[in-house]
BABA-567315 format. One record per residue: residue number from 1; z, y, x of N, C-alpha, C in turn; chain; residue in three letters. Coordinates in Angstrom, 1 decimal, decimal comma. Layout:
% BABA-567315
(site NUM; (Z; Y; X); (Z; Y; X); (Z; Y; X); 'A'; 'ALA')
...
% end
This chain:
% BABA-567315
(site 1; (-24,3; 54,8; -9,5); (-24,8; 55,5; -10,9); (-23,3; 56,5; -11,5); 'A'; 'MET')
(site 2; (-23,4; 57,9; -11,3); (-22,3; 58,7; -11,9); (-22,5; 58,3; -13,5); 'A'; 'LYS')
(site 3; (-21,3; 57,9; -13,9); (-20,9; 57,9; -15,5); (-20,0; 59,4; -15,7); 'A'; 'THR')
(site 4; (-20,9; 59,8; -17,1); (-19,8; 60,7; -18,0); (-18,8; 60,6; -17,9); 'A'; 'LYS')
(site 5; (-17,6; 62,0; -17,4); (-16,0; 61,7; -17,9); (-16,2; 61,9; -19,7); 'A'; 'GLU')
(site 6; (-15,1; 60,7; -19,6); (-14,9; 60,8; -21,6); (-13,8; 61,6; -21,7); 'A'; 'SER')
(site 7; (-14,4; 62,0; -22,9); (-13,5; 63,0; -23,5); (-12,5; 63,0; -24,5); 'A'; 'ILE')
(site 8; (-11,1; 63,1; -24,1); (-9,6; 62,4; -24,6); (-9,0; 63,8; -24,8); 'A'; 'LYS')
(site 9; (-8,7; 64,0; -26,8); (-8,2; 65,4; -27,0); (-6,4; 64,7; -27,5); 'A'; 'VAL')
(site 10; (-5,5; 65,7; -27,3); (-4,7; 65,5; -27,8); (-4,7; 66,9; -28,7); 'A'; 'VAL')
(site 11; (-4,1; 66,7; -30,1); (-3,8; 67,6; -31,7); (-3,2; 68,0; -31,2); 'A'; 'ILE')
(site 12; (-2,5; 69,2; -31,6); (-1,2; 69,9; -31,4); (-0,1; 69,4; -30,2); 'A'; 'GLY')
(site 13; (-1,1; 69,4; -29,2); (-0,1; 69,2; -28,0); (1,2; 70,1; -27,7); 'A'; 'ALA')
(site 14; (1,4; 70,9; -28,3); (2,8; 71,6; -28,2); (2,8; 71,9; -27,0); 'A'; 'GLY')
(site 15; (4,4; 72,5; -26,1); (4,7; 72,8; -25,0); (4,4; 71,7; -24,2); 'A'; 'GLU')
(site 16; (4,9; 70,8; -23,8); (4,8; 70,0; -23,7); (3,6; 68,6; -23,1); 'A'; 'HIS')
(site 17; (3,1; 68,4; -21,8); (1,8; 67,6; -21,9); (2,0; 66,2; -21,5); 'A'; 'SER')
(site 18; (2,0; 65,2; -22,2); (2,7; 64,2; -21,9); (1,7; 63,3; -21,7); 'A'; 'ASN')
(site 19; (0,2; 63,9; -22,2); (-1,0; 63,3; -21,7); (-1,7; 64,4; -20,9); 'A'; 'ASN')
(site 20; (-1,6; 64,5; -19,3); (-2,2; 65,7; -18,4); (-3,5; 66,2; -18,5); 'A'; 'PRO')
(site 21; (-4,5; 64,4; -18,4); (-6,0; 64,0; -18,2); (-6,0; 64,5; -19,5); 'A'; 'ASP')
(site 22; (-5,9; 64,5; -20,3); (-6,6; 64,9; -21,8); (-6,0; 66,6; -22,0); 'A'; 'TRP')
(site 23; (-7,7; 66,8; -23,0); (-8,1; 67,9; -23,4); (-6,2; 68,5; -24,1); 'A'; 'ILE')
(site 24; (-5,8; 69,3; -23,6); (-4,7; 70,0; -24,9); (-4,9; 71,0; -26,0); 'A'; 'GLN')
(site 25; (-4,7; 70,8; -27,6); (-5,4; 72,0; -27,8); (-4,0; 72,2; -28,6); 'A'; 'THR')
(site 26; (-4,1; 73,5; -30,0); (-3,1; 73,8; -30,7); (-4,1; 74,0; -32,2); 'A'; 'GLN')
(site 27; (-3,1; 74,3; -32,7); (-3,8; 74,4; -34,3); (-5,0; 75,7; -34,6); 'A'; 'GLU')
(site 28; (-4,7; 76,9; -33,4); (-5,3; 78,0; -33,3); (-6,4; 78,1; -32,8); 'A'; 'ALA')
(site 29; (-6,7; 76,9; -31,9); (-8,1; 76,2; -31,4); (-8,7; 75,5; -31,6); 'A'; 'GLU')
(site 30; (-8,2; 74,6; -32,3); (-8,7; 73,3; -32,6); (-8,0; 72,9; -34,1); 'A'; 'LEU')
(site 31; (-8,2; 73,4; -35,1); (-7,9; 73,5; -36,8); (-8,7; 72,0; -36,9); 'A'; 'ASN')
(site 32; (-7,6; 70,6; -37,5); (-8,2; 69,8; -38,2); (-9,5; 69,8; -39,2); 'A'; 'LEU')
(site 33; (-9,2; 71,0; -40,0); (-10,3; 71,0; -41,1); (-11,7; 72,3; -40,9); 'A'; 'PHE')
(site 34; (-11,4; 73,0; -39,4); (-12,4; 74,5; -38,9); (-13,6; 73,2; -38,4); 'A'; 'ASN')
(site 35; (-14,5; 73,2; -39,1); (-15,8; 72,6; -38,4); (-16,0; 73,3; -37,3); 'A'; 'GLU')
(site 36; (-16,4; 75,0; -37,4); (-16,8; 76,1; -36,4); (-15,7; 75,2; -35,2); 'A'; 'ASN')
(site 37; (-14,5; 75,3; -35,3); (-13,5; 74,9; -33,9); (-14,5; 74,1; -33,7); 'A'; 'HIS')
(site 38; (-14,9; 72,7; -34,1); (-15,0; 71,1; -33,4); (-16,4; 71,6; -33,0); 'A'; 'TRP')
(site 39; (-17,1; 71,8; -33,8); (-19,0; 72,2; -33,7); (-18,8; 73,3; -32,2); 'A'; 'LYS')
(site 40; (-17,8; 74,0; -31,7); (-18,2; 74,7; -30,3); (-17,7; 74,2; -29,6); 'A'; 'SER')
(site 41; (-17,0; 72,9; -29,7); (-16,5; 71,8; -28,3); (-16,6; 70,8; -28,2); 'A'; 'ARG')
(site 42; (-17,3; 70,7; -29,0); (-17,7; 69,0; -28,8); (-18,8; 68,7; -29,9); 'A'; 'PHE')
(site 43; (-19,8; 67,8; -29,0); (-20,6; 67,1; -30,3); (-20,2; 66,1; -30,7); 'A'; 'LYS')
(site 44; (-21,3; 66,2; -31,9); (-20,9; 64,4; -32,5); (-21,3; 63,3; -32,1); 'A'; 'VAL')
(site 45; (-20,4; 62,2; -32,3); (-20,1; 60,7; -31,2); (-19,9; 61,2; -29,7); 'A'; 'ASN')
(site 46; (-19,1; 62,4; -29,5); (-18,7; 62,5; -28,2); (-17,3; 61,8; -27,7); 'A'; 'SER')
(site 47; (-16,5; 62,1; -28,8); (-15,3; 61,8; -28,0); (-14,6; 60,7; -28,0); 'A'; 'ILE')
(site 48; (-13,9; 60,5; -26,7); (-13,6; 58,5; -27,2); (-12,2; 58,4; -27,5); 'A'; 'GLU')
(site 49; (-10,9; 59,5; -27,6); (-9,8; 59,4; -28,4); (-9,4; 60,5; -28,7); 'A'; 'ALA')
(site 50; (-8,7; 60,5; -29,5); (-7,7; 61,4; -30,2); (-6,5; 61,0; -30,3); 'A'; 'ILE')
(site 51; (-5,3; 61,8; -29,8); (-4,3; 61,4; -29,9); (-3,3; 62,5; -30,7); 'A'; 'LEU')
(site 52; (-2,6; 62,3; -31,8); (-1,7; 63,4; -32,3); (-1,0; 62,7; -32,8); 'A'; 'ALA')
(site 53; (0,5; 63,4; -31,9); (1,8; 62,7; -32,0); (2,4; 64,0; -33,0); 'A'; 'GLU')
(site 54; (3,2; 63,3; -34,7); (3,7; 63,9; -35,0); (3,1; 64,8; -36,2); 'A'; 'HIS')
(site 55; (1,7; 64,8; -36,0); (0,8; 66,0; -36,7); (0,7; 65,5; -38,2); 'A'; 'VAL')
(site 56; (0,1; 64,2; -38,5); (0,0; 64,5; -39,8); (1,0; 64,1; -41,1); 'A'; 'TRP')
(site 57; (2,2; 64,5; -40,7); (2,9; 64,3; -41,7); (2,9; 66,2; -42,2); 'A'; 'GLU')
(site 58; (2,7; 66,8; -41,5); (2,1; 68,3; -42,0); (0,6; 68,1; -43,0); 'A'; 'HIS')
(site 59; (0,2; 67,5; -43,0); (-0,8; 67,6; -44,2); (-0,7; 66,3; -45,2); 'A'; 'LEU')
(site 60; (-0,9; 66,7; -46,4); (-1,3; 65,9; -47,5); (-1,6; 64,5; -47,4); 'A'; 'THR')
(site 61; (-1,6; 63,7; -47,9); (-2,4; 62,3; -48,0); (-3,9; 62,7; -48,0); 'A'; 'TYR')
(site 62; (-4,3; 63,5; -49,2); (-5,8; 63,9; -49,1); (-5,9; 65,0; -47,9); 'A'; 'GLU')
(site 63; (-5,1; 65,5; -47,6); (-5,5; 66,8; -46,6); (-5,7; 65,8; -45,3); 'A'; 'GLU')
(site 64; (-4,7; 64,8; -45,1); (-5,0; 63,7; -43,9); (-6,0; 63,1; -44,1); 'A'; 'GLY')
(site 65; (-6,4; 62,5; -45,0); (-7,7; 61,8; -44,7); (-9,0; 62,5; -44,8); 'A'; 'LYS')
(site 66; (-9,1; 63,9; -45,1); (-10,2; 65,0; -45,1); (-10,1; 65,3; -43,6); 'A'; 'ALA')
(site 67; (-9,1; 65,6; -42,6); (-8,9; 65,4; -41,0); (-9,3; 64,2; -40,5); 'A'; 'ALA')
(site 68; (-9,0; 63,3; -41,0); (-9,1; 61,8; -40,4); (-11,0; 61,5; -40,4); 'A'; 'ALA')
(site 69; (-11,7; 62,3; -41,8); (-13,3; 62,0; -41,9); (-13,4; 63,1; -40,9); 'A'; 'LEU')
(site 70; (-13,1; 64,5; -40,6); (-13,5; 65,2; -39,8); (-14,0; 64,9; -38,2); 'A'; 'ASN')
(site 71; (-12,6; 64,1; -37,8); (-12,3; 63,4; -36,6); (-13,4; 62,1; -36,4); 'A'; 'CYS')
(site 72; (-13,8; 61,9; -37,2); (-14,7; 60,5; -37,2); (-15,8; 60,8; -37,0); 'A'; 'PHE')
(site 73; (-16,4; 62,2; -37,3); (-17,5; 62,8; -37,3); (-17,9; 62,9; -35,6); 'A'; 'ASN')
(site 74; (-16,8; 63,0; -34,8); (-16,8; 63,5; -33,5); (-16,3; 62,4; -32,2); 'A'; 'TYR')
(site 75; (-15,6; 60,9; -33,1); (-15,7; 60,0; -32,2); (-16,5; 59,2; -32,0); 'A'; 'LEU')
(site 76; (-16,8; 59,0; -30,6); (-18,4; 57,8; -30,9); (-17,6; 56,3; -31,1); 'A'; 'LYS')
(site 77; (-18,7; 55,9; -31,4); (-18,4; 54,4; -32,4); (-17,8; 53,5; -31,2); 'A'; 'PRO')
(site 78; (-16,3; 53,1; -31,6); (-15,0; 52,4; -30,9); (-14,5; 53,3; -29,9); 'A'; 'SER')
(site 79; (-14,6; 54,7; -30,9); (-13,3; 55,8; -30,2); (-12,2; 55,8; -31,4); 'A'; 'GLY')
(site 80; (-11,3; 56,3; -31,2); (-10,4; 56,1; -32,0); (-8,9; 57,3; -31,7); 'A'; 'TYR')
(site 81; (-8,2; 57,0; -32,9); (-6,9; 58,3; -33,1); (-6,1; 57,7; -32,6); 'A'; 'ILE')
(site 82; (-5,3; 57,6; -31,9); (-3,7; 57,3; -31,9); (-2,9; 58,0; -33,1); 'A'; 'ARG')
(site 83; (-2,7; 58,1; -33,1); (-1,7; 58,9; -34,6); (-0,4; 58,0; -34,7); 'A'; 'CYS')
(site 84; (0,9; 58,7; -34,6); (2,2; 58,5; -34,7); (2,9; 59,5; -35,5); 'A'; 'ALA')
(site 85; (3,4; 59,0; -36,7); (4,3; 60,2; -37,6); (5,7; 59,5; -37,7); 'A'; 'VAL')
(site 86; (6,2; 60,1; -38,5); (7,8; 59,7; -39,0); (8,3; 58,1; -40,2); 'A'; 'PRO')
(site 87; (8,7; 58,0; -39,9); (8,7; 56,4; -40,6); (9,2; 56,3; -41,8); 'A'; 'ASP')
(site 88; (9,0; 56,5; -43,3); (9,7; 56,4; -44,2); (10,9; 55,2; -44,8); 'A'; 'GLY')
(site 89; (10,2; 54,5; -43,6); (10,9; 52,8; -43,7); (12,0; 53,0; -43,0); 'A'; 'TYR')
(site 90; (12,1; 53,6; -42,0); (13,2; 53,6; -40,5); (14,6; 53,5; -41,9); 'A'; 'PHE')
(site 91; (15,6; 52,7; -41,4); (16,6; 52,8; -42,5); (17,5; 53,4; -41,9); 'A'; 'PRO')
(site 92; (17,6; 54,9; -41,6); (18,6; 55,7; -41,2); (18,0; 56,9; -42,0); 'A'; 'ASP')
(site 93; (19,7; 57,4; -42,3); (19,9; 58,1; -43,6); (19,8; 59,2; -42,8); 'A'; 'LYS')
(site 94; (20,6; 59,7; -41,7); (20,1; 60,8; -41,1); (18,4; 61,3; -40,7); 'A'; 'ASP')
(site 95; (18,4; 59,7; -40,1); (16,7; 59,9; -39,8); (15,7; 60,7; -40,8); 'A'; 'TYR')
(site 96; (16,3; 59,8; -42,0); (15,4; 60,2; -43,3); (15,5; 61,3; -43,9); 'A'; 'GLN')
(site 97; (16,9; 62,2; -43,6); (17,2; 63,5; -43,8); (16,0; 64,8; -43,1); 'A'; 'GLN')
(site 98; (16,2; 64,4; -41,5); (15,8; 65,4; -40,5); (14,1; 65,5; -41,3); 'A'; 'VAL')
(site 99; (13,7; 64,0; -41,5); (11,7; 64,1; -41,8); (11,5; 64,4; -43,2); 'A'; 'VAL')
(site 100; (12,5; 64,5; -44,0); (12,2; 64,4; -45,4); (11,2; 65,7; -45,3); 'A'; 'GLN')
(site 101; (10,1; 65,8; -46,6); (9,4; 66,7; -47,0); (10,1; 68,2; -46,9); 'A'; 'VAL')
(site 102; (9,5; 69,0; -46,3); (10,3; 70,6; -46,6); (11,5; 70,1; -45,5); 'A'; 'GLY')
(site 103; (11,8; 69,2; -45,1); (12,7; 69,1; -43,8); (14,4; 70,2; -44,1); 'A'; 'GLY')
(site 104; (14,7; 69,8; -42,9); (16,5; 70,2; -43,3); (16,4; 72,0; -42,8); 'A'; 'PRO')
(site 105; (17,4; 72,6; -43,3); (18,0; 74,1; -42,9); (16,7; 74,7; -42,7); 'A'; 'GLY')
(site 106; (16,4; 75,8; -41,8); (15,6; 76,5; -41,6); (14,3; 76,5; -41,9); 'A'; 'PRO')
(site 107; (13,2; 77,6; -42,3); (11,9; 77,6; -42,3); (11,7; 77,4; -41,0); 'A'; 'SER')
(site 108; (11,8; 77,2; -39,7); (11,4; 77,5; -38,6); (11,4; 76,1; -38,1); 'A'; 'ASP')
(site 109; (12,9; 75,8; -38,6); (13,0; 73,8; -38,3); (11,6; 73,5; -38,2); 'A'; 'HIS')
(site 110; (10,9; 72,5; -37,3); (10,0; 71,5; -36,7); (9,2; 70,7; -38,6); 'A'; 'PRO')
(site 111; (10,7; 70,3; -39,2); (10,1; 69,0; -40,4); (10,0; 70,2; -41,2); 'A'; 'ALA')
(site 112; (10,5; 71,5; -41,6); (10,5; 72,5; -42,7); (9,2; 72,0; -43,4); 'A'; 'ALA')
(site 113; (8,0; 72,1; -41,8); (6,4; 72,2; -43,1); (5,9; 70,4; -43,5); 'A'; 'SER')
(site 114; (6,2; 69,4; -43,5); (6,0; 68,0; -43,6); (6,0; 68,1; -44,8); 'A'; 'HIS')
(site 115; (4,7; 67,6; -45,3); (4,7; 67,7; -46,5); (4,2; 66,1; -47,1); 'A'; 'LYS')
(site 116; (4,6; 64,9; -46,4); (4,2; 64,0; -46,6); (5,4; 63,0; -45,8); 'A'; 'ILE')
(site 117; (6,3; 61,8; -46,1); (6,9; 60,8; -44,9); (6,0; 59,2; -45,4); 'A'; 'VAL')
(site 118; (5,1; 59,1; -44,0); (4,2; 58,3; -44,3); (5,4; 57,0; -43,9); 'A'; 'HIS')
(site 119; (4,8; 56,1; -44,7); (5,3; 54,2; -44,4); (3,7; 53,9; -43,5); 'A'; 'ASN')
(site 120; (4,3; 52,6; -43,2); (2,7; 52,1; -42,7); (1,5; 51,5; -43,4); 'A'; 'TYR')
(site 121; (2,0; 51,8; -44,4); (1,1; 51,2; -45,8); (0,0; 52,3; -46,1); 'A'; 'LYS')
(site 122; (1,0; 53,7; -46,6); (-0,1; 55,1; -46,6); (-0,6; 55,4; -46,1); 'A'; 'THR')
(site 123; (-0,1; 55,7; -44,3); (-1,2; 55,7; -43,5); (-2,0; 54,8; -42,8); 'A'; 'LEU')
(site 124; (-1,8; 53,4; -42,9); (-2,9; 52,4; -42,2); (-4,6; 53,3; -44,0); 'A'; 'LYS')
(site 125; (-3,7; 53,0; -44,9); (-4,4; 53,5; -46,1); (-5,3; 54,6; -45,9); 'A'; 'SER')
(site 126; (-5,0; 55,6; -45,5); (-5,0; 56,5; -45,6); (-6,1; 56,7; -44,8); 'A'; 'MET')
(site 127; (-6,0; 56,2; -43,2); (-7,4; 56,3; -41,7); (-8,6; 54,8; -42,9); 'A'; 'PHE')
(site 128; (-8,2; 53,9; -43,4); (-8,9; 52,9; -43,8); (-10,1; 53,6; -45,1); 'A'; 'GLU')
(site 129; (-9,4; 54,9; -45,6); (-10,4; 54,8; -46,4); (-11,7; 56,1; -46,1); 'A'; 'GLU')
(site 130; (-11,0; 56,4; -45,0); (-11,7; 57,6; -44,0); (-12,6; 56,8; -43,4); 'A'; 'ALA')
(site 131; (-12,7; 55,4; -43,7); (-13,8; 54,5; -42,7); (-13,5; 54,0; -41,4); 'A'; 'GLY')
(site 132; (-12,2; 53,9; -41,0); (-11,0; 53,0; -39,9); (-11,2; 51,9; -39,9); 'A'; 'TYR')
(site 133; (-11,3; 51,1; -39,0); (-10,4; 49,8; -38,6); (-9,0; 50,3; -38,2); 'A'; 'LYS')
(site 134; (-7,8; 49,6; -38,5); (-6,4; 50,3; -38,0); (-5,7; 48,8; -37,9); 'A'; 'VAL')
(site 135; (-5,4; 49,7; -36,4); (-4,4; 48,8; -35,7); (-2,7; 48,8; -35,8); 'A'; 'ASN')
(site 136; (-1,8; 48,1; -36,4); (-0,4; 48,9; -36,3); (0,5; 48,5; -35,0); 'A'; 'LEU')
(site 137; (0,5; 49,9; -34,5); (1,3; 49,9; -33,1); (3,1; 49,4; -33,7); 'A'; 'LEU')
(site 138; (3,6; 50,4; -33,9); (5,1; 50,3; -34,5); (5,2; 51,0; -35,6); 'A'; 'GLU')
(site 139; (6,2; 50,3; -36,1); (6,4; 50,6; -37,4); (7,7; 50,0; -38,0); 'A'; 'TYR')
(site 140; (8,2; 50,3; -39,0); (9,2; 49,3; -39,9); (8,4; 48,5; -41,3); 'A'; 'CYS')
(site 141; (8,7; 47,7; -41,6); (8,3; 47,3; -42,5); (9,1; 47,5; -44,2); 'A'; 'ASN')
(site 142; (9,0; 46,9; -45,3); (9,7; 47,8; -46,4); (11,4; 46,9; -45,9); 'A'; 'GLU')
(site 143; (11,7; 46,1; -45,8); (13,1; 45,6; -45,3); (13,7; 46,1; -44,2); 'A'; 'ASN')
(site 144; (12,7; 47,3; -43,5); (13,3; 48,2; -42,4); (13,9; 47,1; -41,6); 'A'; 'GLY')
(site 145; (12,7; 46,4; -40,9); (13,0; 45,7; -40,0); (11,7; 46,3; -39,1); 'A'; 'GLU')
(site 146; (11,9; 46,6; -37,7); (11,3; 47,1; -36,7); (10,1; 46,1; -36,6); 'A'; 'PHE')
(site 147; (8,7; 46,7; -36,2); (7,9; 45,7; -36,1); (7,1; 46,4; -34,7); 'A'; 'ILE')
(site 148; (7,0; 45,9; -33,7); (6,3; 46,3; -32,6); (5,2; 45,1; -31,8); 'A'; 'TYR')
(site 149; (3,8; 46,0; -31,8); (2,9; 45,5; -31,4); (2,5; 46,2; -29,8); 'A'; 'ASN')
(site 150; (2,8; 45,2; -28,7); (2,0; 45,8; -27,4); (1,2; 46,5; -27,3); 'A'; 'ASP')
(site 151; (1,6; 48,0; -26,1); (0,3; 49,1; -26,7); (0,6; 49,6; -25,1); 'A'; 'TRP')
(site 152; (-0,8; 50,2; -24,9); (-1,0; 50,5; -23,7); (-0,9; 52,5; -23,7); 'A'; 'ASP')
(site 153; (-0,2; 53,1; -23,1); (0,6; 54,7; -22,8); (-0,2; 54,9; -22,1); 'A'; 'GLU')
(site 154; (-1,8; 54,6; -21,5); (-2,4; 55,0; -20,8); (-3,8; 55,4; -21,8); 'A'; 'LYS')
(site 155; (-3,4; 55,1; -22,8); (-4,6; 54,9; -23,7); (-4,0; 56,0; -24,7); 'A'; 'GLU')
(site 156; (-3,2; 56,5; -24,2); (-2,6; 58,0; -24,9); (-0,8; 57,5; -25,4); 'A'; 'GLY')
(site 157; (0,0; 58,7; -24,6); (1,1; 58,4; -24,7); (1,6; 59,0; -25,7); 'A'; 'PHE')
(site 158; (3,1; 58,4; -26,5); (3,2; 58,6; -27,4); (5,1; 58,4; -27,3); 'A'; 'ILE')
(site 159; (5,3; 59,8; -27,5); (6,8; 60,0; -26,6); (7,7; 59,5; -27,3); 'A'; 'TYR')
(site 160; (7,9; 59,9; -29,2); (8,6; 59,2; -30,2); (8,3; 58,0; -30,4); 'A'; 'ARG')
(site 161; (8,7; 57,4; -29,6); (8,3; 55,5; -29,7); (9,6; 55,0; -29,1); 'A'; 'SER')
(site 162; (9,0; 53,7; -29,7); (10,4; 52,8; -29,0); (10,4; 52,7; -27,3); 'A'; 'LYS')
(site 163; (9,4; 52,8; -26,7); (9,6; 52,6; -25,6); (10,1; 53,8; -24,5); 'A'; 'ARG')
(site 164; (9,6; 54,9; -25,4); (10,1; 56,0; -24,3); (10,7; 57,4; -25,1); 'A'; 'PHE')
(site 165; (11,1; 57,0; -25,9); (12,0; 58,0; -26,9); (13,2; 57,9; -26,2); 'A'; 'ASP')
(site 166; (13,9; 58,7; -25,5); (15,4; 58,8; -25,0); (16,4; 58,7; -26,3); 'A'; 'HIS')
(site 167; (16,3; 58,7; -27,4); (17,1; 58,0; -28,5); (17,6; 56,9; -28,7); 'A'; 'ARG')
(site 168; (16,7; 56,0; -28,0); (16,3; 54,4; -28,1); (17,2; 54,0; -27,1); 'A'; 'ASN')
(site 169; (18,5; 53,7; -26,7); (19,1; 53,1; -26,0); (20,1; 51,4; -26,1); 'A'; 'ALA')
(site 170; (19,8; 51,1; -25,0); (20,1; 49,9; -24,9); (20,2; 49,1; -26,2); 'A'; 'GLU')
(site 171; (19,1; 48,9; -26,8); (18,7; 48,2; -27,4); (18,9; 48,5; -29,4); 'A'; 'GLY')
(site 172; (19,4; 49,7; -29,1); (19,2; 50,2; -30,4); (18,1; 51,2; -30,6); 'A'; 'GLU')
(site 173; (17,9; 51,6; -31,8); (16,8; 52,4; -32,4); (17,4; 54,0; -32,6); 'A'; 'LEU')
(site 174; (17,0; 54,6; -32,2); (17,7; 55,8; -33,1); (16,8; 56,8; -33,5); 'A'; 'GLY')
(site 175; (15,2; 56,9; -33,3); (14,3; 57,9; -33,5); (13,1; 56,8; -33,4); 'A'; 'PHE')
(site 176; (12,2; 56,3; -34,4); (11,1; 55,5; -33,9); (10,0; 56,3; -34,8); 'A'; 'VAL')
(site 177; (8,5; 55,5; -34,5); (7,6; 56,5; -35,3); (6,3; 55,4; -36,0); 'A'; 'SER')
(site 178; (5,5; 55,4; -36,9); (4,5; 54,6; -37,2); (3,8; 55,3; -36,5); 'A'; 'VAL')
(site 179; (2,8; 54,1; -35,4); (2,4; 54,2; -35,1); (1,1; 53,0; -35,0); 'A'; 'ILE')
(site 180; (0,0; 54,5; -35,3); (-1,2; 53,6; -35,2); (-2,7; 53,8; -34,6); 'A'; 'VAL')
(site 181; (-3,4; 52,7; -34,2); (-4,4; 53,3; -33,7); (-5,8; 52,9; -34,7); 'A'; 'ASP')
(site 182; (-6,9; 54,2; -35,1); (-7,4; 54,3; -36,2); (-8,6; 54,2; -35,5); 'A'; 'ALA')
(site 183; (-9,7; 53,1; -35,6); (-10,5; 53,2; -34,9); (-11,9; 52,8; -35,3); 'A'; 'ILE')
(site 184; (-12,8; 53,9; -34,8); (-14,1; 54,1; -35,3); (-14,9; 52,9; -35,6); 'A'; 'LYS')
(site 185; (-15,5; 52,3; -36,8); (-16,4; 51,2; -36,2); (-17,7; 51,2; -35,6); 'A'; 'PRO')
% end
């Protein structure tokens, strides 16, 4: 018996595809808040996985919750959002300056539109308030200690992670993210 191909979507895919078998989208074609974009491409309860690497920090907390609620409608039960954002608890002054709200430098800098710097608590609570069960994959705690829980990159590759970011070499962390799987019950 032939099974339907699973639908996996990258939000804000950018120029490089680290998840080539997934549907790659940009904000102009699949805006997190535009119901018409979603309805025209997907059925309710049809998506297995959504990946958003360094997208949610461009939304306020309330916008992030609203985006999570919209995605919730299109995820299958047990579907998930794998979300990675800059980590507000990573104890590196230069990193925090780069990821700060409003970002450093000119308006074309990628961080210029950051509206929040999440930590594991804020990201987890935002998705929980939208009805998800949240698994923490990578994050720093309040003391700046890095916590890593093994995850399968085939279920959503995150470049800006402990294992894959080129800035993390020889046992030294140079760039980390809060990475979660937010699962629809």
